[in-house]
Structure formats: structure tokens, C-alpha cells
C-alpha positions as CSV (number, residue, x, y, z in Angstrom):
1,M,6.3,-54.2,-118.3
2,A,7.6,-55.3,-115.1
3,K,5.4,-56.5,-112.2
4,V,5.7,-53.7,-109.5
5,E,4.3,-53.9,-106.1
6,I,4.6,-51.6,-103.0
7,Y,3.6,-52.1,-99.4
8,T,2.6,-48.8,-98.0
9,W,1.0,-46.9,-95.0
10,Q,-1.7,-44.2,-95.8
11,Y,0.1,-41.3,-94.4
12,C,3.8,-42.3,-94.8
13,P,5.6,-39.6,-96.6
14,F,8.1,-42.0,-98.1
15,C,5.4,-44.2,-99.5
16,I,3.6,-41.1,-101.0
17,R,7.0,-40.0,-102.5
18,A,7.6,-43.6,-104.0
19,K,4.1,-43.6,-105.5
20,A,4.6,-40.2,-106.9
21,L,7.7,-41.3,-108.7
22,F,5.8,-44.3,-110.2
23,D,3.0,-42.1,-111.2
24,Q,5.2,-39.5,-112.8
25,K,7.0,-42.2,-114.8
26,G,3.6,-43.8,-115.9
27,I,4.6,-47.0,-114.1
28,N,1.7,-49.2,-113.1
29,Y,1.9,-50.8,-109.6
30,Q,0.0,-52.9,-107.3
31,E,-0.4,-51.3,-103.8
32,Y,-0.8,-53.1,-100.6
33,S,-1.9,-50.8,-97.8
34,I,-0.9,-52.6,-94.6
35,D,-2.5,-50.0,-92.2
36,G,-3.8,-52.0,-89.3
37,D,-3.6,-55.3,-91.3
38,Q,-1.2,-57.5,-89.4
39,E,-1.5,-60.2,-91.8
40,K,-0.3,-58.1,-94.8
41,R,2.5,-56.7,-92.6
42,S,3.7,-60.2,-91.8
43,I,3.5,-61.1,-95.6
44,M,5.6,-58.0,-96.3
45,V,8.2,-58.7,-93.7
46,D,8.6,-62.2,-94.9
47,R,9.0,-61.1,-98.5
48,A,11.5,-58.3,-97.5
49,N,13.6,-60.7,-95.6
50,G,12.7,-59.2,-92.3
51,R,12.7,-55.5,-93.1
52,K,9.7,-53.9,-91.4
53,T,9.8,-50.3,-92.7
54,V,7.6,-49.0,-95.5
55,P,7.4,-48.7,-98.3
56,Q,8.8,-52.0,-99.3
57,I,8.9,-52.1,-103.1
58,F,9.2,-55.3,-105.4
59,I,10.0,-55.3,-109.0
60,N,9.4,-58.7,-110.7
61,D,9.1,-60.3,-107.2
62,E,12.5,-58.9,-106.2
63,G,12.7,-56.7,-103.2
64,I,14.5,-53.5,-104.2
65,G,14.0,-51.8,-100.7
66,G,12.2,-48.7,-99.9
67,C,11.9,-45.0,-101.2
68,D,15.7,-44.2,-100.9
69,E,16.7,-47.3,-102.8
70,L,13.8,-46.5,-105.6
71,Y,15.3,-42.9,-106.1
72,S,18.9,-44.3,-106.2
73,L,17.8,-46.6,-108.9
74,E,16.1,-43.8,-110.7
75,S,19.1,-41.5,-110.5
76,T,21.5,-44.1,-112.0
77,G,19.1,-45.0,-114.9
78,Q,18.7,-48.6,-113.5
79,L,14.9,-48.1,-112.7
80,D,14.0,-47.9,-116.4
81,K,16.1,-50.9,-117.2
82,L,14.3,-53.0,-114.4
83,I,10.8,-51.8,-115.6
84,K,11.6,-52.7,-119.2
85,Q,12.8,-56.2,-118.4
86,G,9.4,-57.3,-117.6
87,K,8.3,-60.7,-116.3
């Protein structure tokens, strides 16, 4: 199984929606809540090549973007392929 990480804010509707898709599909993920944590936020921005919006999602250490990109991968069947690749 792939390594899945997501940077979130507690009340971000896009973060909630992305996590709901992972939960619905039974995909385990590591969540990093960056609410008020500037150090974690800086790490996220560095990993995401300067992107500052949440969520930022990484599969096998590769940034895939946010919620819209996640759902796009799901609609084309690419998400399952990424998850099955594992690390």
C-alpha cells in the first residue's frame, strides 16, 4: 500500500472532503494538522513547491496537489493505481 500524507486545517471543507474520500475507499493516511503551527506549514510549503493552500496531498512522497486534483485522479481511475503501487 502507498504512503499517503495530507496537510490540513481543522475546519477546511476541502480537507474534510479529501479525507472523506480516503476514508470511503479505506485508504490509510497520515494527517498533519497545520492549524497555528508555522513550522509544519513551512514544511508543507517546501514539500509542495511553494503551494500554500490546503489540503496538500502526497502519495509516496510525490505531491499530487489538493482536493480537486485528488478527485480528478479518482474520476479517471488513477488514484487506485497510485495507491496500489506502494512504496
